[in-house]
C-alpha positions as CSV (number, residue, x, y, z in Angstrom):
1,M,-15.3,18.1,-3.5
2,G,-13.7,17.1,-6.8
3,H,-10.0,16.9,-7.5
4,K,-8.3,20.3,-8.2
5,T,-5.2,20.8,-10.1
6,S,-2.1,22.7,-9.0
7,S,-1.8,26.3,-10.0
8,L,1.7,25.5,-11.2
9,G,0.3,23.8,-14.3
10,G,-2.0,20.9,-13.2
11,S,-1.6,17.6,-11.7
12,P,1.7,15.8,-12.5
13,P,1.5,13.4,-15.4
14,P,1.6,9.7,-14.3
15,P,5.1,8.1,-14.8
16,A,5.6,5.8,-17.8
17,W,5.5,2.6,-15.6
18,L,2.0,3.5,-14.4
19,D,0.4,3.6,-17.8
20,N,-0.7,0.0,-17.8
21,Q,-2.3,0.3,-14.4
22,K,-4.4,3.4,-15.2
23,K,-6.9,1.5,-17.5
24,M,-7.2,-1.5,-15.3
25,K,-11.0,-2.3,-14.7
26,R,-10.9,-5.8,-13.4
27,P,-8.5,-8.0,-11.4
28,V,-5.6,-9.4,-13.4
29,V,-5.3,-13.2,-12.9
30,E,-1.9,-14.5,-13.6
31,K,-1.5,-18.0,-15.0
32,P,1.4,-20.3,-15.0
33,D,3.5,-20.9,-18.1
34,V,2.1,-24.4,-18.5
35,M,-1.7,-24.8,-18.1
36,P,-3.2,-28.2,-17.1
37,T,-5.2,-29.9,-19.9
38,K,-7.9,-31.1,-17.5
39,K,-9.5,-29.5,-14.5
40,S,-8.2,-31.0,-11.3
41,K,-9.9,-31.2,-7.9
42,K,-6.6,-31.6,-6.1
43,K,-5.9,-29.5,-3.0
44,R,-4.0,-26.3,-3.5
45,K,-0.3,-26.6,-3.4
46,L,2.7,-24.2,-3.6
47,N,4.3,-23.9,-7.0
48,L,7.8,-22.9,-7.7
49,S,7.1,-19.2,-7.6
50,G,5.9,-19.4,-4.1
51,L,2.3,-18.6,-5.1
52,N,-0.6,-21.0,-4.4
53,Q,-2.0,-22.7,-7.4
54,D,-5.6,-24.1,-7.5
55,G,-6.9,-27.1,-9.3
56,D,-7.2,-25.1,-12.6
57,G,-3.6,-23.9,-12.5
58,V,-4.6,-20.3,-11.7
59,R,-2.5,-18.4,-9.2
60,V,-4.1,-17.5,-5.9
61,W,-2.4,-14.7,-4.2
62,P,-1.6,-15.1,-0.4
63,Q,-4.1,-13.7,2.0
64,R,-2.4,-10.6,3.4
65,L,-3.4,-7.3,4.9
66,L,-2.0,-3.9,4.1
67,V,-2.8,-1.3,6.8
68,F,-2.2,2.2,5.6
69,D,-1.7,5.2,7.7
70,M,-3.4,8.2,6.1
71,N,-1.8,11.5,7.0
72,G,1.7,11.7,5.7
73,V,1.3,8.5,3.6
74,L,-1.8,8.7,1.4
75,I,-2.6,12.3,2.0
76,S,-1.3,15.3,3.8
77,R,-3.2,17.7,6.1
78,S,-2.3,21.3,6.7
79,L,-3.8,24.0,9.0
80,K,-3.2,26.6,6.3
81,P,-3.4,26.4,2.5
82,L,-0.1,25.8,0.9
83,P,1.2,28.2,-1.7
84,N,1.0,27.2,-5.4
85,V,-0.8,23.9,-4.5
86,S,-4.6,23.4,-4.6
87,A,-6.1,21.3,-1.8
88,N,-8.3,18.4,-2.8
89,F,-10.8,19.1,0.1
90,R,-11.1,20.2,3.7
91,D,-11.7,17.8,6.5
92,P,-14.3,18.2,9.3
93,K,-11.7,20.2,11.4
94,G,-11.2,22.6,8.5
95,K,-7.7,21.4,7.6
96,Y,-6.6,21.4,4.0
97,V,-6.1,17.9,2.5
98,Y,-3.7,17.2,-0.3
99,D,-3.7,13.8,-2.1
100,R,-0.5,12.0,-2.6
101,P,-0.1,11.5,-6.4
102,H,-1.0,8.0,-7.6
103,M,-2.1,6.8,-4.2
104,R,-5.4,5.5,-5.5
105,E,-3.7,3.7,-8.4
106,L,-1.5,2.0,-5.8
107,L,-4.5,1.0,-3.7
108,F,-6.4,-0.3,-6.7
109,W,-3.5,-2.3,-8.0
110,A,-2.7,-3.8,-4.6
111,L,-6.4,-4.7,-4.1
112,K,-7.4,-5.9,-7.5
113,S,-4.2,-7.1,-9.1
114,R,-2.2,-8.5,-6.2
115,G,-4.9,-9.8,-3.9
116,F,-4.1,-7.7,-0.8
117,K,-6.8,-6.7,1.6
118,I,-6.7,-3.0,2.5
119,A,-7.3,-1.2,5.8
120,L,-6.8,2.3,7.0
121,W,-5.6,3.3,10.5
122,T,-5.1,6.9,11.5
123,S,-4.5,8.5,14.9
124,A,-7.0,11.3,14.0
125,S,-10.4,11.5,15.5
126,P,-13.3,9.3,14.3
127,P,-15.1,12.1,12.3
128,V,-11.8,12.9,10.5
129,A,-11.0,9.3,9.9
130,A,-14.5,8.7,8.4
131,A,-14.2,11.7,6.1
132,L,-10.7,10.9,5.0
133,S,-11.5,7.3,4.3
134,K,-14.5,8.2,2.1
135,H,-12.3,10.6,0.2
136,I,-9.5,8.1,-0.3
137,F,-11.8,5.3,-1.3
138,G,-13.8,7.6,-3.6
139,F,-16.6,6.4,-5.9
140,P,-16.6,5.3,-8.7
141,K,-13.1,3.9,-8.5
142,F,-13.9,2.2,-5.1
143,Q,-16.8,1.1,-3.0
144,I,-15.5,1.7,0.5
145,D,-17.8,-0.9,2.1
146,N,-16.4,-3.6,-0.1
147,D,-12.9,-2.5,-0.8
148,C,-11.7,-1.4,2.6
149,D,-11.5,-4.1,5.3
150,F,-11.8,-1.6,8.2
151,V,-11.1,2.0,9.1
152,W,-9.7,2.7,12.6
153,S,-9.2,6.1,14.2
154,G,-7.2,7.3,17.3
155,E,-9.7,5.5,19.5
156,K,-8.0,2.3,18.7
157,C,-4.5,3.7,19.5
158,D,-2.7,3.5,22.8
159,G,-1.4,6.6,24.6
160,R,-2.6,10.1,24.4
161,N,-2.1,13.4,22.5
162,L,1.1,13.3,20.4
163,C,2.3,10.0,21.8
164,L,-0.2,7.7,20.2
165,T,0.9,4.3,19.1
166,K,-0.7,1.6,16.9
167,P,-0.6,-1.8,18.6
168,L,-1.1,-4.3,15.7
169,S,-1.9,-6.9,18.3
170,R,-5.3,-5.2,18.6
171,I,-6.0,-6.1,15.0
172,W,-5.0,-9.7,15.5
173,S,-7.2,-10.0,18.6
174,E,-10.3,-8.5,17.1
175,K,-9.9,-9.8,13.5
176,T,-8.6,-13.3,13.9
177,E,-8.0,-13.9,10.2
178,W,-5.0,-11.6,10.5
179,G,-1.8,-12.1,12.5
180,P,1.9,-11.2,12.6
181,H,2.6,-13.5,9.7
182,N,0.3,-11.8,7.2
183,T,0.0,-8.1,8.2
184,I,2.0,-5.2,6.8
185,M,1.7,-1.7,8.3
186,I,2.6,1.2,6.0
187,D,3.3,4.3,8.1
188,N,5.5,7.3,8.0
189,S,6.1,7.2,11.8
190,A,8.3,4.3,13.1
191,F,7.5,5.4,16.6
192,K,3.8,4.6,16.3
193,V,4.5,1.0,15.2
194,S,7.6,0.5,17.3
195,K,6.2,-2.5,19.1
196,H,5.8,-4.3,15.8
197,A,8.7,-3.0,13.8
198,D,9.0,-6.3,11.9
199,N,5.7,-5.7,10.3
200,L,6.4,-2.1,9.3
201,I,7.1,-0.5,5.9
202,H,8.5,2.9,7.0
203,M,7.2,5.1,4.2
204,E,8.6,8.5,3.2
205,T,6.5,11.4,4.5
206,F,4.5,13.0,1.7
207,D,5.2,16.8,1.4
208,P,2.8,18.3,-1.1
209,G,4.8,21.5,-1.0
210,N,7.8,19.7,-2.4
211,A,8.2,20.5,-6.1
212,T,9.2,16.9,-6.9
213,A,6.6,15.2,-4.8
214,G,4.5,14.4,-7.8
215,E,7.3,12.5,-9.5
216,D,8.0,9.8,-7.0
217,A,5.5,10.3,-4.1
218,M,3.9,6.8,-4.8
219,G,6.8,5.8,-7.0
220,K,8.0,2.6,-8.5
221,K,9.8,1.5,-5.4
222,I,6.7,0.8,-3.2
223,W,5.0,-1.0,-6.2
224,D,8.0,-3.2,-6.8
225,Y,8.5,-3.9,-3.1
226,L,4.9,-5.0,-2.6
227,D,4.9,-7.0,-5.8
228,K,8.0,-9.0,-4.7
229,L,6.6,-9.4,-1.2
230,Q,3.4,-10.8,-2.5
231,R,5.2,-13.3,-4.8
232,T,6.8,-14.9,-1.7
233,H,5.1,-17.4,0.6
234,G,5.2,-17.8,4.3
235,D,5.7,-15.2,7.0
236,V,5.9,-11.6,5.7
237,R,8.3,-10.8,8.4
238,E,10.9,-13.1,7.0
239,F,10.9,-11.2,3.6
240,M,10.8,-7.8,5.3
241,K,13.8,-8.7,7.5
242,E,15.8,-10.1,4.7
243,C,14.9,-7.3,2.3
244,P,14.0,-4.1,4.3
245,Y,12.1,-1.5,2.4
246,T,14.6,1.2,3.3
247,E,17.3,-0.8,1.6
248,F,15.2,-2.2,-1.2
249,G,16.5,0.0,-4.1
250,K,20.1,-0.6,-3.1
251,L,19.5,-4.4,-2.9
252,E,17.8,-4.4,-6.3
253,E,20.7,-2.5,-7.9
254,Q,23.2,-5.0,-6.4
255,R,21.1,-8.0,-7.6
256,I,21.2,-6.6,-11.1
257,L,24.9,-6.0,-11.0
258,N,25.4,-9.6,-9.7
259,N,23.3,-11.0,-12.5
260,K,25.3,-9.0,-15.1
261,S,28.6,-10.3,-13.6
262,T,27.3,-13.9,-13.7
263,C,26.4,-13.4,-17.4
264,L,29.8,-12.0,-18.2
265,I,31.6,-14.9,-16.4
266,S,29.5,-17.5,-18.1
C-alpha cells in the first residue's frame, strides 16, 4: 500500500539539513585532502581521521552493524486508527502502521554513504516481522535481499510475552563477522537490550500522534551521532561510553562553547 499523507495537510516537509541526502543515488566516497600521485599496493592503514585508507587513498568505512528495532523506532503500530493521521499500511494482524518521518533516508544514508550494514530485529511474530521489513526496505529505494543483512523476529528473543529480551550474543554466535566491538543496537526499550547496554543507542519512542513528531522524529541528532561514531576506529563501545547518545546534544554544545572560548583566548 502506498504512502498516504496526513489529513492535517500532508507529510511534513524534510528539514533543511536533509536536502542533500534526498537526491543521493549512489554511495558517496570520501577522499582525503591529499591524493597520492601513484596507485599503491600497500596494505591498508589508519589515517589521522581514524578511517581506513586503501592503496588509492580512498577512505574505507569501518565494518559495523546497525541493528534497528522496528516498532517504536522506525515505525509505530496501533490497534486502532489514530485521529488526524493516515496509516501507511496494516500489518498481518490488522494493526495500523505509521512510518517515522525520514526513517528511510536515514537507513539509505547509513547504508550507502557511511558504509554501515543494516539489520532489523523485532519482538513481533515472524509474519509481522516479514511484512514490516518489506515495508521498511521498500522498492525501488531498497532491495531487501541485498540491503538488509538479516531480519529477526521474536523467535530469536529470550523470555516470553511482554518480557522478551534481545541477547546480542546470539548475533555474534550465529554471524561471526559481528561482535561486541562492531555492533550497535538502536532500540526504544533499554530493558530488551539490558544485557548489552554498552552497545545500545536508546532511541526516543516514535509517537505518530504527536504534532511535532515529523519535525525531529529522525532528526539531526541521530545522523550526527552515527556520523561521528563511524569516523572513529576501534571498539564502538569506547565511543558510546565516552559519548552517550542521551548526552550527545549537550556534549556537542559544550564542545562548541569550548572551541569558541579557545578562539577568544588566542
